[in-house]
C-alpha positions as CSV (number, residue, x, y, z in Angstrom):
1,M,0.0,0.0,0.0
2,L,1.1,3.6,-0.6
3,D,2.0,5.9,2.2
4,L,0.3,8.9,0.7
5,A,2.2,12.1,1.5
6,Y,0.4,15.4,0.9
7,D,-0.9,18.6,2.4
8,P,1.5,20.0,1.3
9,P,4.0,17.8,-0.7
10,A,7.7,18.2,0.0
11,P,9.2,21.2,-1.8
12,K,11.9,21.3,-4.4
13,V,14.5,23.7,-3.0
14,I,16.7,25.5,-5.5
15,Q,19.8,27.5,-4.3
16,G,20.1,31.0,-5.7
17,A,23.1,33.3,-5.4
18,L,21.4,35.1,-2.4
19,H,18.5,32.9,-1.2
20,D,16.9,29.5,-1.3
21,W,13.8,29.3,-3.4
22,E,11.0,26.8,-3.8
23,L,9.4,25.7,-7.1
24,V,5.7,25.7,-7.7
25,I,4.1,24.1,-10.8
26,G,0.6,23.8,-12.1
27,M,-0.4,22.0,-15.3
28,E,-3.0,22.4,-18.0
29,V,-2.9,19.1,-20.0
30,H,-4.7,19.0,-23.3
31,A,-5.9,15.5,-24.1
32,Q,-7.4,14.8,-27.5
33,V,-10.6,12.8,-27.1
34,A,-10.5,9.4,-28.6
35,S,-13.4,10.1,-31.0
36,K,-13.5,9.3,-34.7
37,A,-15.5,12.5,-35.3
38,K,-14.9,16.1,-34.2
39,L,-16.5,17.9,-31.2
40,F,-19.1,19.9,-33.3
41,S,-19.0,18.2,-36.7
42,G,-18.9,14.7,-38.3
43,A,-15.5,15.3,-39.9
44,S,-12.9,12.6,-39.4
45,T,-10.1,13.0,-36.8
46,Q,-7.8,10.6,-38.6
47,F,-4.1,11.5,-38.1
48,G,-1.9,11.9,-41.1
49,A,-4.6,12.5,-43.6
50,E,-4.0,14.8,-46.6
51,P,-4.0,18.5,-45.5
52,N,-7.5,20.0,-45.3
53,S,-9.2,16.7,-46.2
54,N,-10.9,16.3,-42.8
55,V,-12.8,19.6,-42.8
56,A,-16.6,20.1,-42.5
57,F,-18.3,23.4,-43.3
58,V,-18.6,24.3,-39.6
59,D,-14.9,23.6,-39.1
60,A,-14.1,26.0,-42.0
61,G,-16.2,28.7,-40.4
62,M,-18.7,28.9,-43.3
63,P,-21.5,31.4,-42.7
64,G,-24.7,30.0,-41.3
65,M,-23.1,26.7,-40.2
66,L,-24.1,25.7,-36.7
67,P,-22.2,23.4,-34.3
68,V,-23.8,20.1,-33.2
69,I,-22.4,18.6,-30.0
70,N,-20.9,15.1,-30.4
71,E,-22.5,12.9,-27.6
72,G,-19.6,10.4,-27.8
73,C,-17.1,13.2,-26.8
74,V,-19.3,14.2,-23.9
75,A,-19.4,10.5,-22.7
76,L,-15.6,10.2,-22.9
77,A,-15.2,13.4,-20.9
78,V,-17.5,12.1,-18.2
79,K,-15.7,8.8,-18.2
80,T,-12.4,10.7,-17.7
81,G,-13.9,12.7,-14.8
82,L,-15.0,9.5,-13.1
83,G,-11.5,8.0,-13.6
84,L,-10.0,11.0,-11.8
85,K,-12.5,10.7,-8.9
86,A,-14.0,14.1,-10.0
87,Q,-17.3,15.7,-9.7
88,I,-19.5,15.4,-12.8
89,N,-21.6,18.4,-13.5
90,L,-25.0,17.5,-14.8
91,V,-25.4,21.0,-16.2
92,S,-22.5,22.6,-18.2
93,A,-22.3,25.2,-20.9
94,F,-20.1,26.3,-23.8
95,D,-18.5,29.8,-24.2
96,R,-16.8,31.6,-27.0
97,K,-13.2,32.5,-26.4
98,N,-12.4,35.4,-28.7
99,Y,-8.9,35.9,-30.1
100,F,-7.2,35.6,-33.4
101,Y,-6.1,32.1,-34.5
102,P,-4.8,32.1,-38.1
103,D,-5.8,28.4,-38.2
104,L,-9.2,28.7,-36.6
105,P,-11.5,30.1,-39.2
106,Q,-14.4,30.9,-36.9
107,G,-12.3,33.6,-35.2
108,Y,-13.1,32.2,-31.8
109,Q,-12.7,29.0,-29.9
110,I,-15.7,27.2,-28.4
111,S,-14.7,26.2,-24.9
112,Q,-16.1,26.0,-21.3
113,L,-15.0,28.7,-18.8
114,Y,-17.8,29.3,-16.4
115,H,-19.5,25.9,-16.3
116,P,-17.2,23.0,-17.1
117,I,-18.5,19.5,-17.5
118,V,-16.1,18.1,-14.8
119,G,-15.3,19.7,-11.5
120,E,-12.7,18.9,-8.8
121,G,-10.9,15.5,-8.7
122,E,-7.4,14.2,-8.0
123,V,-4.5,12.1,-9.4
124,L,-2.2,10.0,-7.1
125,V,1.3,10.1,-8.4
126,E,3.8,7.5,-7.1
127,M,7.2,9.0,-6.4
128,G,9.1,5.9,-5.2
129,G,10.0,4.9,-1.7
130,G,6.3,4.0,-1.0
131,L,5.3,7.7,-1.3
132,A,2.8,9.3,-3.5
133,R,1.7,12.8,-4.2
134,R,-1.9,13.9,-4.5
135,V,-2.3,16.4,-7.3
136,R,-5.7,18.1,-7.1
137,I,-7.6,18.5,-10.4
138,E,-9.5,21.9,-10.5
139,R,-11.6,21.1,-13.5
140,I,-11.9,19.4,-16.9
141,H,-13.6,21.2,-19.7
142,L,-14.3,20.3,-23.3
143,E,-13.1,22.6,-26.1
144,Q,-12.2,22.5,-29.8
145,D,-8.6,22.4,-31.1
146,A,-7.2,24.8,-33.6
147,G,-5.5,23.8,-36.9
148,K,-1.9,23.9,-37.8
149,S,0.2,26.6,-39.4
150,I,3.1,25.4,-41.5
151,H,6.0,27.8,-42.0
152,D,8.7,25.6,-43.6
153,M,7.3,24.9,-47.0
154,D,7.9,28.3,-48.6
155,P,10.3,31.1,-47.7
156,H,7.6,33.8,-48.2
157,M,4.3,32.1,-47.3
158,S,2.7,30.2,-44.5
159,F,0.3,27.4,-45.1
160,V,-2.7,26.3,-43.0
161,D,-3.9,22.7,-42.4
162,L,-7.4,22.7,-40.9
163,N,-7.5,18.9,-40.3
164,R,-7.2,19.4,-36.5
165,T,-9.6,22.3,-36.4
166,G,-12.6,21.3,-34.3
167,V,-11.0,18.2,-32.9
168,A,-12.3,17.6,-29.3
169,L,-9.9,18.3,-26.5
170,M,-10.2,17.8,-22.8
171,E,-8.3,20.4,-20.9
172,I,-7.3,19.0,-17.5
173,V,-6.4,21.8,-15.2
174,S,-4.4,21.0,-12.0
175,R,-3.9,23.0,-8.9
176,P,-0.3,24.3,-8.3
177,D,0.5,21.1,-6.3
178,L,3.6,20.0,-8.1
179,R,6.9,21.0,-6.6
180,G,9.7,19.9,-9.0
181,P,10.5,18.8,-12.6
182,D,10.4,15.1,-11.7
183,E,7.0,15.4,-10.1
184,A,5.6,17.3,-13.1
185,A,6.8,14.6,-15.5
186,A,5.5,11.8,-13.2
187,Y,2.1,13.5,-13.0
188,V,1.8,13.8,-16.8
189,S,2.9,10.1,-17.1
190,K,0.4,9.0,-14.6
191,L,-2.4,11.0,-16.2
192,R,-1.5,9.6,-19.6
193,Q,-1.6,6.1,-18.1
194,I,-5.1,6.6,-16.6
195,L,-6.4,8.1,-19.9
196,R,-5.1,5.1,-21.8
197,Y,-6.7,2.6,-19.4
198,L,-10.0,4.5,-19.7
199,G,-9.7,4.5,-23.5
200,T,-10.6,8.2,-23.6
201,C,-7.3,9.5,-25.1
202,D,-4.5,7.5,-26.8
203,G,-1.9,9.6,-25.0
204,N,0.3,9.9,-28.1
205,M,2.5,12.9,-27.3
206,Q,4.5,12.6,-30.5
207,N,1.4,13.2,-32.6
208,G,0.3,16.1,-30.3
209,N,-2.7,14.1,-28.9
210,L,-1.4,14.8,-25.4
211,R,0.4,18.0,-24.6
212,A,0.9,20.2,-21.6
213,D,1.0,23.9,-20.8
214,V,3.3,24.2,-17.7
215,N,2.8,27.1,-15.3
216,V,6.0,27.8,-13.3
217,S,6.7,30.2,-10.5
218,V,9.2,30.4,-7.6
219,C,8.7,31.6,-4.0
220,R,10.7,31.8,-0.8
221,P,10.6,28.9,1.7
222,G,7.5,29.1,3.8
223,D,5.4,31.0,1.2
224,Y,3.9,27.8,-0.2
225,E,2.7,26.7,3.2
226,R,1.1,30.1,3.6
227,Y,-0.6,29.6,0.3
228,W,-1.8,26.1,1.3
229,E,-3.3,27.6,4.5
230,T,-5.0,30.6,2.8
231,Q,-5.4,29.5,-0.8
232,D,-4.1,33.0,-1.7
233,F,-2.1,32.7,-4.9
234,A,-0.2,35.9,-4.1
235,H,2.2,33.9,-1.9
236,L,3.3,31.8,-5.0
237,G,5.0,34.5,-7.0
238,T,4.3,35.5,-10.6
239,R,3.9,32.5,-13.0
240,C,5.0,32.1,-16.5
241,E,3.3,29.5,-18.8
242,I,5.3,27.3,-21.1
243,K,3.1,26.3,-24.0
244,N,2.6,23.0,-25.9
245,M,5.1,20.6,-24.2
246,N,4.8,17.2,-25.8
247,S,7.8,15.4,-24.2
248,L,8.4,14.4,-20.6
249,R,12.1,15.0,-20.9
250,F,11.5,18.5,-22.3
251,I,9.0,19.3,-19.6
252,Q,11.6,18.6,-17.0
253,A,14.3,20.6,-18.8
254,A,12.0,23.5,-19.4
255,I,10.9,23.8,-15.8
256,D,14.4,23.7,-14.5
257,Y,15.6,26.4,-16.9
258,E,12.5,28.6,-16.3
259,A,12.9,28.4,-12.5
260,R,16.5,29.4,-12.6
261,R,15.7,32.2,-15.1
262,Q,13.0,33.6,-12.7
263,I,15.4,33.3,-9.7
264,G,18.0,35.2,-11.6
265,I,15.6,38.1,-12.3
266,L,14.3,38.3,-8.7
267,E,17.8,38.2,-7.2
268,D,18.9,41.0,-9.5
269,G,16.1,43.1,-8.1
270,G,13.8,42.7,-11.0
271,S,10.2,41.5,-11.3
272,V,9.0,38.4,-13.2
273,V,6.6,39.4,-16.0
274,Q,3.6,37.1,-16.4
275,E,3.8,35.8,-19.9
276,T,3.5,32.9,-22.2
277,R,6.8,31.3,-23.2
278,L,8.0,28.5,-25.6
279,Y,10.7,26.0,-24.9
280,D,13.5,25.7,-27.4
281,P,14.9,22.1,-27.0
282,D,17.9,22.8,-29.3
283,R,19.1,25.7,-27.1
284,G,17.7,24.3,-23.8
285,E,15.9,27.5,-22.9
286,T,12.5,29.2,-22.8
287,R,11.8,32.3,-24.8
288,S,9.0,34.9,-24.7
289,M,6.0,34.3,-26.9
290,R,3.4,36.9,-25.8
291,S,2.2,38.6,-22.6
292,K,-0.1,36.3,-20.6
293,E,-3.7,37.0,-21.2
294,E,-6.4,37.0,-18.5
295,A,-9.9,35.7,-18.9
296,H,-11.3,39.2,-19.6
297,D,-8.8,39.6,-22.5
298,Y,-10.6,36.9,-24.4
299,R,-14.1,38.5,-24.0
300,Y,-15.7,35.2,-23.0
301,F,-19.5,35.1,-23.4
302,P,-22.0,32.1,-23.6
303,C,-22.0,30.5,-27.1
304,P,-25.3,31.6,-28.7
305,D,-25.2,28.6,-31.0
306,L,-25.3,25.9,-28.2
307,L,-27.8,25.4,-25.5
308,P,-26.6,24.5,-22.0
309,L,-25.5,20.9,-21.9
310,E,-27.8,18.9,-19.5
311,I,-27.1,15.2,-18.8
312,E,-28.9,12.8,-16.5
313,Q,-27.4,11.1,-13.5
314,A,-28.7,7.7,-14.7
315,W,-26.5,8.2,-17.8
316,V,-23.5,9.0,-15.7
317,D,-24.2,6.0,-13.6
318,D,-24.3,3.7,-16.7
319,I,-20.9,5.1,-17.7
320,A,-19.6,4.5,-14.2
321,A,-20.9,0.9,-14.2
322,A,-18.9,0.1,-17.3
323,M,-15.7,1.6,-16.1
324,P,-12.6,-0.6,-16.6
325,E,-10.1,-1.5,-13.9
326,L,-7.7,1.4,-13.4
327,P,-3.9,1.1,-13.0
328,D,-3.8,1.5,-9.2
329,A,-6.5,-1.1,-8.7
330,K,-4.9,-3.5,-11.2
331,K,-1.5,-3.1,-9.6
332,A,-2.9,-3.9,-6.2
333,R,-4.7,-6.9,-7.6
334,F,-1.6,-8.3,-9.4
335,I,0.3,-8.1,-6.1
336,A,-2.4,-9.9,-4.2
337,E,-3.4,-12.4,-6.8
338,F,-0.1,-13.3,-8.4
339,G,2.3,-12.6,-5.4
340,L,4.3,-10.0,-7.4
341,S,6.6,-7.5,-6.0
342,D,5.6,-3.8,-6.0
343,Y,8.2,-3.1,-8.7
344,D,7.2,-6.0,-11.0
345,A,3.5,-5.1,-10.7
346,G,4.3,-1.5,-11.5
347,V,6.2,-2.5,-14.6
348,L,3.4,-4.8,-15.8
349,T,0.6,-2.2,-15.2
350,A,2.5,0.8,-16.6
351,D,0.7,0.2,-19.9
352,V,-2.8,-1.2,-20.4
353,E,-1.7,-3.4,-23.3
354,N,1.3,-4.8,-21.3
355,A,-1.0,-5.6,-18.4
356,A,-3.5,-7.4,-20.6
357,Y,-0.7,-9.5,-22.2
358,F,0.8,-10.5,-18.8
359,E,-2.6,-11.4,-17.4
360,A,-3.2,-13.7,-20.4
361,V,0.1,-15.4,-19.8
362,A,-0.3,-15.7,-16.0
363,Q,-3.9,-17.1,-16.1
364,G,-3.8,-20.5,-14.4
365,R,0.0,-20.5,-14.1
366,D,2.7,-19.4,-11.6
367,G,2.3,-15.6,-11.6
368,K,5.9,-14.9,-10.5
369,M,7.3,-17.1,-13.2
370,A,5.0,-15.6,-15.8
371,A,6.1,-12.1,-14.7
372,N,9.7,-13.0,-15.0
373,W,9.4,-14.2,-18.5
374,V,7.2,-11.3,-19.6
375,I,9.4,-8.6,-18.1
376,N,12.9,-10.0,-18.5
377,E,12.7,-12.0,-21.7
378,L,9.9,-10.6,-23.8
379,F,10.0,-6.9,-22.7
380,G,13.8,-6.9,-22.8
381,R,13.8,-8.3,-26.4
382,L,11.1,-5.9,-27.6
383,K,13.0,-2.9,-26.1
384,R,16.2,-3.9,-27.8
385,E,14.3,-4.0,-31.1
386,D,12.3,-0.9,-30.4
387,H,9.0,-2.8,-30.7
388,T,5.8,-2.4,-28.7
389,I,3.8,-5.3,-27.1
390,A,1.4,-5.0,-30.1
391,E,4.2,-5.9,-32.4
392,S,5.4,-8.9,-30.4
393,P,5.9,-12.0,-32.6
394,V,5.3,-14.1,-29.4
395,S,1.6,-14.4,-28.4
396,P,0.5,-14.8,-24.8
397,A,-0.5,-18.4,-25.6
398,Q,3.0,-19.2,-26.9
399,L,4.8,-17.6,-23.9
400,G,2.3,-19.4,-21.6
401,G,3.2,-22.6,-23.4
402,I,6.9,-22.1,-22.6
403,V,6.0,-21.5,-18.9
404,D,3.9,-24.7,-18.9
405,L,6.8,-26.8,-20.2
406,I,9.1,-25.3,-17.4
407,Q,6.5,-26.0,-14.7
408,A,6.0,-29.6,-16.0
409,G,9.7,-30.2,-15.8
410,D,9.9,-30.9,-19.6
411,I,12.5,-28.3,-20.2
412,S,15.1,-26.5,-18.0
413,G,15.5,-22.7,-17.8
414,K,18.4,-22.8,-20.2
415,I,16.4,-24.8,-22.8
416,A,13.5,-22.5,-22.2
417,K,15.6,-19.5,-23.3
418,D,16.7,-21.3,-26.4
419,L,13.1,-22.3,-27.1
420,F,12.0,-18.6,-26.6
421,E,14.5,-17.5,-29.3
422,I,13.1,-20.1,-31.7
423,V,9.5,-19.1,-31.1
424,Y,10.4,-15.4,-31.3
425,A,12.2,-15.8,-34.7
426,E,10.2,-18.6,-36.3
427,G,6.9,-18.9,-34.5
428,G,5.3,-22.3,-33.8
429,D,3.8,-24.2,-30.9
430,P,6.4,-24.5,-28.1
431,A,5.5,-28.1,-27.2
432,E,5.7,-29.3,-30.8
433,I,9.1,-27.6,-31.2
434,V,10.4,-29.3,-28.1
435,E,9.4,-32.7,-29.5
436,A,10.5,-32.1,-33.0
437,R,13.9,-30.9,-32.1
438,G,14.6,-33.2,-29.2
439,M,14.8,-30.5,-26.6
440,R,13.0,-32.3,-23.8
441,Q,14.9,-32.2,-20.5
442,V,16.7,-35.4,-19.4
443,T,15.1,-36.6,-16.2
444,D,16.3,-40.2,-16.3
445,T,18.4,-40.4,-13.1
446,G,20.3,-43.3,-14.5
447,A,21.5,-41.4,-17.5
448,I,22.4,-38.4,-15.4
449,E,24.3,-40.5,-12.9
450,A,26.3,-42.0,-15.7
451,A,27.2,-38.6,-16.9
452,V,28.2,-37.5,-13.4
453,D,30.4,-40.7,-13.0
454,A,32.2,-39.9,-16.3
455,V,33.0,-36.3,-15.3
456,I,34.2,-37.4,-11.8
457,A,36.4,-40.2,-13.2
458,A,38.0,-37.8,-15.7
459,N,38.8,-35.1,-13.1
460,P,40.3,-36.7,-9.9
461,A,42.2,-33.5,-8.9
462,Q,39.1,-31.4,-9.1
463,V,37.3,-34.0,-7.0
464,E,39.8,-33.5,-4.1
465,K,39.4,-29.7,-4.4
466,A,35.6,-29.9,-4.3
467,R,35.7,-32.2,-1.2
468,A,37.9,-29.6,0.5
469,N,35.8,-26.7,-0.7
470,P,32.1,-27.8,-1.4
471,K,31.5,-24.5,-3.3
472,L,33.5,-26.0,-6.2
473,A,30.9,-28.7,-6.7
474,G,29.2,-26.2,-9.1
475,W,32.0,-26.9,-11.6
476,F,30.9,-30.5,-11.8
477,V,27.3,-29.5,-12.3
478,G,28.4,-27.2,-15.2
479,Q,30.4,-30.0,-16.8
480,V,27.5,-32.4,-16.6
481,M,25.1,-29.9,-18.1
482,K,27.7,-29.3,-20.9
483,A,28.0,-33.0,-21.5
484,T,24.3,-33.5,-21.8
485,G,23.8,-30.5,-24.1
486,G,22.0,-28.6,-21.3
487,K,19.2,-31.1,-21.3
488,A,19.8,-32.7,-17.9
489,N,17.5,-31.7,-15.1
490,P,19.6,-29.2,-13.0
491,K,18.0,-30.1,-9.7
492,A,18.7,-33.8,-10.3
493,V,22.3,-33.1,-11.4
494,N,22.9,-31.1,-8.2
495,E,21.6,-33.8,-6.0
496,I,23.6,-36.6,-7.7
497,V,26.9,-34.6,-7.8
498,T,26.5,-33.8,-4.1
499,A,25.9,-37.5,-3.3
500,K,28.7,-38.8,-5.5
501,L,31.3,-36.3,-4.0
502,G,30.1,-37.1,-0.5
503,L,29.4,-33.5,0.4
């Protein structure tokens, strides 16, 4: 069980030239809803389509075109809220956020400011050592994404691809509960894991389907505790927002750079300007993008084209009843049901597809042995070849068959590794391969005893050394295994060698 540490979490202390400083981080994670159609139109959300091929009239901002809410997107937002133990608001509403997007033809974004569909929730983030951080979720609201401006196709012109325009996003807004770069990356990773388990977002950061805006500020030691007691943000210092981060490594690097930049300004007697910044990974630094807007700068007002969104509690209850097992619960069950260590259970449940693969292998078998083969042999091989579990040439049934042969005593661990390589490269049924290639383990004690006698007879000097130092008996075991082509039962070899040497 986790020893949950919060209220407030431990600070990340950064030494400045004059003072110690503490780091404060809040996150706004934009998660693309796993819907085949956009939030307000039936246009496809397929990634990688030809530019401007997935665009409906409403996405293109054509006059007189009215948005129609996608019920599936609403359901997935509710499901996400339930997965984050959040309040589901039965009445929510959409607003217009007015500012210029060159790649959003409507000239405004339809979002939810005043009445989001999901209220307060939380994410528990394991930080190692049996500790976890509770990161409070302030809200989740639905909004439409903008398109994409392309600047590298022509030296004098920019191009616009509207395929992403109108794609449904869930903006998951946290409280400023994160206190260091490692916690921020762990939070995004845990959030991504939960979304993938729920099936509400594929979490693909490379494609931009999950990206984060990171709010960073610094304060003097003790100020965060005062904020925690009063909930007065004035104690936390002026924040800067780093936009569109789509890499855990870059998130950590950007936070570290930005914190030190702000400390330098403050210790020189200056003031941090609230602004939006971008991270340049090539130079390892953030740079100013624009001054940070407040809500009134966007001239929010209720969207006149959409009625308030009203959902029924019974509908929410139906979604809750069909919720999948989430990673924390699955990890706890793997530990209890299969006797796994906390570490192994964490590795196996890190990804929903990995967890499903393991569970198929472990069903009705020794859970620890199954975990060992999945983690060490299969995952290790897949990692070396940069493959995912979906690309594994070894099915759960095949790997389970190898485990069955080991448990039945038909093959040794060494033979099993050779068998795994054959199945991985060539496929086939493990039991049939063992029979066809004569790989079955030698369990005939008479044959093993004869092999042991031959090794002992050929090495009288080594016999005397082993009798003087019993640890050297392992040499004889190795020689017998070599003589039998690795097919002898190791346990039987050990027992016979020990008896023959009189140890």
